[in-house]
MIMAR-322775 format. One record per residue (C-alpha): residue number from 1; residue in one letter; x, z, y. Coordinates in pm, 1 decimal. Layout:
<fitors>
<fitor n="NUM" res="A" X="X" Z="Z" Y="Y"/>
...
</fitors>
This chain:
<fitors>
<fitor n="1" res="X" X="-3116.5" Z="5337.4" Y="6561.4"/>
<fitor n="2" res="X" X="-2882.8" Z="5295.1" Y="6166.1"/>
<fitor n="3" res="X" X="-3202.7" Z="5355.9" Y="5997.4"/>
<fitor n="4" res="X" X="-3380.4" Z="5006.1" Y="6107.6"/>
<fitor n="5" res="X" X="-3097.9" Z="4761.5" Y="5957.2"/>
<fitor n="6" res="X" X="-3096.5" Z="5002.1" Y="5617.6"/>
<fitor n="7" res="X" X="-3465.7" Z="4983.3" Y="5662.0"/>
<fitor n="8" res="X" X="-3405.9" Z="4640.2" Y="5593.9"/>
<fitor n="9" res="X" X="-3174.6" Z="4630.9" Y="5382.6"/>
<fitor n="10" res="X" X="-3378.0" Z="4736.8" Y="5139.1"/>
<fitor n="11" res="X" X="-3659.2" Z="4483.9" Y="5225.8"/>
<fitor n="12" res="X" X="-3473.2" Z="4217.7" Y="5183.4"/>
<fitor n="13" res="X" X="-3289.7" Z="4321.9" Y="4839.7"/>
<fitor n="14" res="X" X="-3635.6" Z="4390.5" Y="4700.8"/>
<fitor n="15" res="X" X="-3758.6" Z="4046.8" Y="4853.5"/>
<fitor n="16" res="X" X="-3574.2" Z="3894.6" Y="4667.7"/>
<fitor n="17" res="X" X="-3597.3" Z="4046.9" Y="4418.0"/>
<fitor n="18" res="X" X="-3965.8" Z="3961.7" Y="4364.5"/>
<fitor n="19" res="X" X="-3796.0" Z="3606.4" Y="4400.3"/>
<fitor n="20" res="X" X="-3582.1" Z="3644.8" Y="4101.4"/>
<fitor n="21" res="X" X="-3837.2" Z="3787.6" Y="3939.2"/>
<fitor n="22" res="X" X="-4117.2" Z="3569.2" Y="4051.4"/>
<fitor n="23" res="X" X="-3859.3" Z="3306.7" Y="3873.3"/>
<fitor n="24" res="X" X="-3830.2" Z="3416.2" Y="3592.6"/>
<fitor n="25" res="X" X="-4165.9" Z="3464.7" Y="3472.9"/>
<fitor n="26" res="X" X="-4262.3" Z="3128.8" Y="3551.1"/>
<fitor n="27" res="X" X="-3977.8" Z="2959.0" Y="3388.2"/>
<fitor n="28" res="X" X="-4108.4" Z="3179.0" Y="3074.8"/>
<fitor n="29" res="X" X="-4402.9" Z="3030.9" Y="3096.3"/>
<fitor n="30" res="X" X="-4352.7" Z="2687.6" Y="3155.1"/>
<fitor n="31" res="X" X="-4162.3" Z="2726.8" Y="2838.2"/>
<fitor n="32" res="X" X="-4386.2" Z="2825.9" Y="2646.5"/>
<fitor n="33" res="X" X="-4527.2" Z="2543.8" Y="2452.9"/>
<fitor n="34" res="X" X="-4797.4" Z="2654.3" Y="2234.6"/>
<fitor n="35" res="X" X="-5019.7" Z="2421.3" Y="2328.6"/>
<fitor n="36" res="X" X="-5256.2" Z="2092.5" Y="2166.9"/>
<fitor n="37" res="X" X="-5062.8" Z="1923.5" Y="2371.2"/>
<fitor n="38" res="X" X="-4732.7" Z="2011.4" Y="2201.9"/>
<fitor n="39" res="X" X="-4846.2" Z="2062.9" Y="1889.3"/>
<fitor n="40" res="X" X="-4960.6" Z="1713.3" Y="1912.3"/>
<fitor n="41" res="X" X="-4667.7" Z="1532.9" Y="2016.5"/>
<fitor n="42" res="X" X="-4407.4" Z="1723.3" Y="1755.2"/>
<fitor n="43" res="X" X="-4641.0" Z="1593.4" Y="1527.1"/>
<fitor n="44" res="X" X="-4658.5" Z="1211.2" Y="1654.6"/>
<fitor n="45" res="X" X="-4262.6" Z="1280.3" Y="1633.4"/>
<fitor n="46" res="X" X="-4257.7" Z="1370.5" Y="1283.8"/>
<fitor n="47" res="X" X="-4458.8" Z="1049.1" Y="1213.4"/>
<fitor n="48" res="X" X="-4190.0" Z="789.9" Y="1411.0"/>
<fitor n="49" res="X" X="-3953.2" Z="942.6" Y="1234.8"/>
<fitor n="50" res="X" X="-4112.2" Z="928.0" Y="890.9"/>
<fitor n="51" res="X" X="-4204.0" Z="616.8" Y="1005.8"/>
<fitor n="52" res="X" X="-3932.6" Z="436.9" Y="1179.0"/>
<fitor n="53" res="X" X="-3611.6" Z="662.2" Y="1124.4"/>
<fitor n="54" res="X" X="-3688.6" Z="679.3" Y="745.4"/>
<fitor n="55" res="X" X="-3288.3" Z="520.9" Y="752.4"/>
<fitor n="56" res="X" X="-3199.1" Z="849.4" Y="901.2"/>
<fitor n="57" res="X" X="-3322.7" Z="1107.4" Y="682.1"/>
<fitor n="58" res="X" X="-3209.7" Z="1354.3" Y="941.0"/>
<fitor n="59" res="X" X="-3398.6" Z="1323.8" Y="1194.9"/>
<fitor n="60" res="X" X="-3698.6" Z="1400.7" Y="1000.2"/>
<fitor n="61" res="X" X="-3509.6" Z="1758.1" Y="891.6"/>
<fitor n="62" res="X" X="-3452.2" Z="1872.1" Y="1203.2"/>
<fitor n="63" res="X" X="-3853.9" Z="1861.6" Y="1268.3"/>
<fitor n="64" res="X" X="-3866.8" Z="2097.9" Y="938.3"/>
<fitor n="65" res="X" X="-3913.8" Z="2463.2" Y="1003.8"/>
<fitor n="66" res="X" X="-3683.5" Z="2712.2" Y="985.3"/>
<fitor n="67" res="X" X="-3814.8" Z="2833.3" Y="621.4"/>
<fitor n="68" res="X" X="-3748.2" Z="2519.0" Y="526.9"/>
<fitor n="69" res="X" X="-3382.2" Z="2416.4" Y="656.0"/>
<fitor n="70" res="X" X="-3306.7" Z="2746.4" Y="452.0"/>
<fitor n="71" res="X" X="-3441.2" Z="2678.6" Y="159.3"/>
<fitor n="72" res="X" X="-3306.0" Z="2320.7" Y="162.6"/>
<fitor n="73" res="X" X="-2891.2" Z="2201.5" Y="332.5"/>
<fitor n="74" res="X" X="-2948.0" Z="1894.9" Y="544.1"/>
<fitor n="75" res="X" X="-2700.1" Z="1677.9" Y="317.5"/>
<fitor n="76" res="X" X="-2943.4" Z="1786.7" Y="8.0"/>
<fitor n="77" res="X" X="-3287.9" Z="1656.5" Y="236.5"/>
<fitor n="78" res="X" X="-3116.9" Z="1326.2" Y="324.6"/>
<fitor n="79" res="X" X="-3023.8" Z="1244.5" Y="-79.8"/>
<fitor n="80" res="X" X="-3338.7" Z="1362.2" Y="-203.2"/>
<fitor n="81" res="X" X="-3529.2" Z="1187.8" Y="100.7"/>
<fitor n="82" res="X" X="-3300.8" Z="836.1" Y="-13.6"/>
<fitor n="83" res="X" X="-3397.1" Z="889.1" Y="-341.8"/>
<fitor n="84" res="X" X="-3806.4" Z="936.1" Y="-327.8"/>
<fitor n="85" res="X" X="-3731.0" Z="587.7" Y="-39.5"/>
<fitor n="86" res="X" X="-3596.7" Z="468.5" Y="-268.3"/>
<fitor n="87" res="X" X="-3887.3" Z="390.2" Y="-466.9"/>
<fitor n="88" res="X" X="-4187.7" Z="367.4" Y="-167.4"/>
<fitor n="89" res="X" X="-4444.4" Z="159.0" Y="-400.1"/>
<fitor n="90" res="X" X="-4447.8" Z="484.4" Y="-566.8"/>
<fitor n="91" res="X" X="-4537.6" Z="701.4" Y="-271.4"/>
<fitor n="92" res="X" X="-4629.2" Z="456.4" Y="29.4"/>
<fitor n="93" res="X" X="-4566.7" Z="596.0" Y="334.2"/>
<fitor n="94" res="X" X="-4629.2" Z="477.5" Y="665.1"/>
<fitor n="95" res="X" X="-4856.5" Z="699.8" Y="864.5"/>
<fitor n="96" res="X" X="-5068.0" Z="731.2" Y="1202.6"/>
<fitor n="97" res="X" X="-5123.0" Z="1065.8" Y="1378.4"/>
<fitor n="98" res="X" X="-5492.4" Z="1137.7" Y="1408.2"/>
<fitor n="99" res="X" X="-5568.9" Z="1473.6" Y="1461.8"/>
<fitor n="100" res="X" X="-5393.7" Z="1827.2" Y="1493.9"/>
<fitor n="101" res="X" X="-5621.5" Z="2201.5" Y="1336.2"/>
<fitor n="102" res="X" X="-5506.4" Z="2518.0" Y="1406.0"/>
<fitor n="103" res="X" X="-5589.4" Z="2837.3" Y="1319.7"/>
<fitor n="104" res="X" X="-5774.6" Z="3073.8" Y="1597.9"/>
<fitor n="105" res="X" X="-5458.9" Z="3197.2" Y="1731.8"/>
<fitor n="106" res="X" X="-5278.8" Z="2768.8" Y="1731.1"/>
<fitor n="107" res="X" X="-4945.1" Z="2945.0" Y="1548.7"/>
<fitor n="108" res="X" X="-4980.3" Z="2735.7" Y="1169.6"/>
<fitor n="109" res="X" X="-5264.4" Z="2463.0" Y="1216.2"/>
<fitor n="110" res="X" X="-5267.6" Z="2096.3" Y="1022.0"/>
<fitor n="111" res="X" X="-5129.5" Z="1787.7" Y="1083.6"/>
<fitor n="112" res="X" X="-5400.8" Z="1455.0" Y="968.2"/>
<fitor n="113" res="X" X="-5230.4" Z="1123.6" Y="939.6"/>
<fitor n="114" res="X" X="-5436.8" Z="834.0" Y="795.0"/>
<fitor n="115" res="X" X="-5179.3" Z="643.6" Y="540.1"/>
<fitor n="116" res="X" X="-5103.8" Z="329.4" Y="556.7"/>
<fitor n="117" res="X" X="-5124.4" Z="232.6" Y="103.8"/>
<fitor n="118" res="X" X="-5304.9" Z="4.7" Y="-72.7"/>
<fitor n="119" res="X" X="-5603.2" Z="214.2" Y="-57.5"/>
<fitor n="120" res="X" X="-5832.4" Z="265.2" Y="200.7"/>
<fitor n="121" res="X" X="-5950.8" Z="629.3" Y="371.3"/>
<fitor n="122" res="X" X="-5566.3" Z="852.5" Y="240.8"/>
<fitor n="123" res="X" X="-5474.3" Z="1103.8" Y="469.7"/>
<fitor n="124" res="X" X="-5197.9" Z="1299.5" Y="471.9"/>
<fitor n="125" res="X" X="-5124.7" Z="1641.9" Y="573.0"/>
<fitor n="126" res="X" X="-4843.1" Z="1828.5" Y="730.2"/>
<fitor n="127" res="X" X="-4774.3" Z="2163.9" Y="770.6"/>
<fitor n="128" res="X" X="-4755.7" Z="2254.4" Y="1143.8"/>
<fitor n="129" res="X" X="-4582.1" Z="2632.8" Y="1267.8"/>
<fitor n="130" res="X" X="-4436.7" Z="2792.9" Y="1570.3"/>
<fitor n="131" res="X" X="-4138.8" Z="2903.6" Y="1581.3"/>
<fitor n="132" res="X" X="-3813.3" Z="2964.5" Y="1810.9"/>
<fitor n="133" res="X" X="-4138.2" Z="2789.4" Y="2094.2"/>
<fitor n="134" res="X" X="-4168.6" Z="2489.5" Y="1961.7"/>
<fitor n="135" res="X" X="-4359.5" Z="2335.5" Y="1674.4"/>
<fitor n="136" res="X" X="-4179.8" Z="2236.4" Y="1338.4"/>
<fitor n="137" res="X" X="-4352.6" Z="2053.1" Y="1035.2"/>
<fitor n="138" res="X" X="-4348.2" Z="2148.3" Y="594.9"/>
<fitor n="139" res="X" X="-4351.7" Z="1896.3" Y="451.1"/>
<fitor n="140" res="X" X="-4183.9" Z="1695.9" Y="159.3"/>
<fitor n="141" res="X" X="-4234.3" Z="2017.5" Y="-51.2"/>
<fitor n="142" res="X" X="-4178.2" Z="1880.2" Y="-358.1"/>
<fitor n="143" res="X" X="-3790.3" Z="1797.9" Y="-239.4"/>
<fitor n="144" res="X" X="-3684.6" Z="2198.6" Y="-244.6"/>
<fitor n="145" res="X" X="-3765.2" Z="2210.4" Y="-680.0"/>
<fitor n="146" res="X" X="-3692.2" Z="1886.3" Y="-720.3"/>
<fitor n="147" res="X" X="-4038.7" Z="1830.1" Y="-896.1"/>
<fitor n="148" res="X" X="-4081.7" Z="1469.2" Y="-740.5"/>
<fitor n="149" res="X" X="-3801.8" Z="1333.4" Y="-943.0"/>
<fitor n="150" res="X" X="-4072.3" Z="1381.8" Y="-1222.2"/>
<fitor n="151" res="X" X="-4234.6" Z="1070.7" Y="-1087.1"/>
<fitor n="152" res="X" X="-3949.6" Z="912.5" Y="-1145.9"/>
<fitor n="153" res="X" X="-3934.7" Z="1016.7" Y="-1509.2"/>
<fitor n="154" res="X" X="-4275.5" Z="761.9" Y="-1611.4"/>
<fitor n="155" res="X" X="-4204.2" Z="485.9" Y="-1441.5"/>
<fitor n="156" res="X" X="-4322.2" Z="185.6" Y="-1641.7"/>
<fitor n="157" res="X" X="-4122.3" Z="-66.8" Y="-1503.9"/>
<fitor n="158" res="X" X="-3916.8" Z="-307.5" Y="-1632.0"/>
<fitor n="159" res="X" X="-3793.9" Z="-598.0" Y="-1576.4"/>
<fitor n="160" res="X" X="-3873.8" Z="-681.7" Y="-1984.9"/>
<fitor n="161" res="X" X="-4181.9" Z="-762.7" Y="-1883.4"/>
<fitor n="162" res="X" X="-4111.7" Z="-1045.9" Y="-1613.0"/>
<fitor n="163" res="X" X="-3775.0" Z="-1125.1" Y="-1824.5"/>
<fitor n="164" res="X" X="-3760.3" Z="-1201.9" Y="-2204.6"/>
<fitor n="165" res="X" X="-3396.2" Z="-1071.8" Y="-2282.7"/>
<fitor n="166" res="X" X="-3409.4" Z="-1135.6" Y="-2673.9"/>
<fitor n="167" res="X" X="-3396.8" Z="-1443.6" Y="-2623.7"/>
</fitors>
């Protein structure tokens, strides 16, 4: 007779373990953000940050890949972004999400945006990479080596073209 309560206890423990393992597996499978829908959502978040939160570049920085963030600090990114945006007519940047293209494994891809600019048909492509259970962006790569500053050296804009200061 004492065996029946022991068997019930063992069966109860096994059932509890099965329920716990099932719950953990369901949570892990639901946490997997490796999907086209999630990539599109992250690409839209990036577009919104660039388009509407451009005065807070740290919000854009948070969407950047770990590799990118390892190469440039948030402070350096913010400084470079603000400099870049100081002459928006050099690189007009208002982007509208169009689509995402993936590798077969969906670990890497490209977000494609139409770029609001003076010339119709301009597109802006951004690399997407899946890491840390989400998609992150690799963009503004010219900030890393400072090459974006080259365009400021060749500016032809001058107030002299509008005013005669020699008088």
